[in-house]
N, C-alpha and C positions, 0 to 999 in steps of 0.2 A: 504494500500500500504506500501511501504518501510518506509516512515516517521513514520507511526504508529508502525511498527515492531521495528524500532530503539528506539522509545519512550518506548515501552514495555521492551526492553532489558535494556535500561538505568534505568528504574524504578526498575527492578529486581536487577540490579547492586547496586543501591543506598540502597535498602532494605537488601542487603546481600543474596539474594535468587538466584543468578545466578549460575547455575551448568554447568560445562564444563567437557566433557568426553574425555579422551584420551586413546587410545588403549595401548600406550606405558606405561602410568601410571598404567593402570589396570594390564598389564602384569608384571610390576615391583612389584606391590602389591601382586600378586599371588605368585611370586617368593619369596618375603620376607616372606609371610605367610608360605610357604613350608619350608623355611630355619629355621624359628622360631620353627616350629613343630619338625624338625629334631634335632635342638639343645636341645630342651626340652626333646626329647626322649633320646638323648645321656646322658644328666644329669641323667635322671631316670635310664637308663641302668647302669651308673657308680655307682649310689647309691645301686641299687639292687645287682649288681655284687660284689661290695666291701662288702656289708652286708652278702651276701651268702658265700663268701670266709671266712670271719671272723667267721661266725657261723659254717661252715664246719670244720674249723681248731679247733674249740672248741668242736667238736663232736656232734653238734646239727643238727638233720635231717631237720630242717626248712631251713638250708643253701642250701640244694639240691633243694628245691622247689624254692627258690629265684634265684638260678643259672639258673634253667630251665625257670623260668618266665622272666628272663632278656634276654634270647636268641632272641626271636622275636622282642623285643624292640630294641636290639642292631642291628639286621638286618635292621629294619626300619630306624634307625638313620644313617646307612651308605648307605642306598639307595637300598637295595635288596628287600625290601617289599614296596609296595605302597598301601596306604589307600585312600579311596575317600575323 
C-alpha cells in the first residue's frame, strides 16, 4: 500500500537514487544542446572562413576549399540547415 511506497521513495531519496523527470527540464536541455551545437558550428565556421580568406589572399588554392567547406557549417550555425 501507500506506506510501503512512501518507504521505498524515502529509501531511494536517502541513497541518492531518486530520479525525477520533468518535461520542462528535458525541453530546456534539448534547447541548450541545440544552442551548444550551433555555437560550436559558428566557431568552426569562423575559423575555416578566416583561414580560407587568408590562404586565398596569399594565392593558395586550399583557401577555396576551406571557403566552400565553411558554407554548410555557417548555414547550420545560423539555422538554415538542421541535422538530426
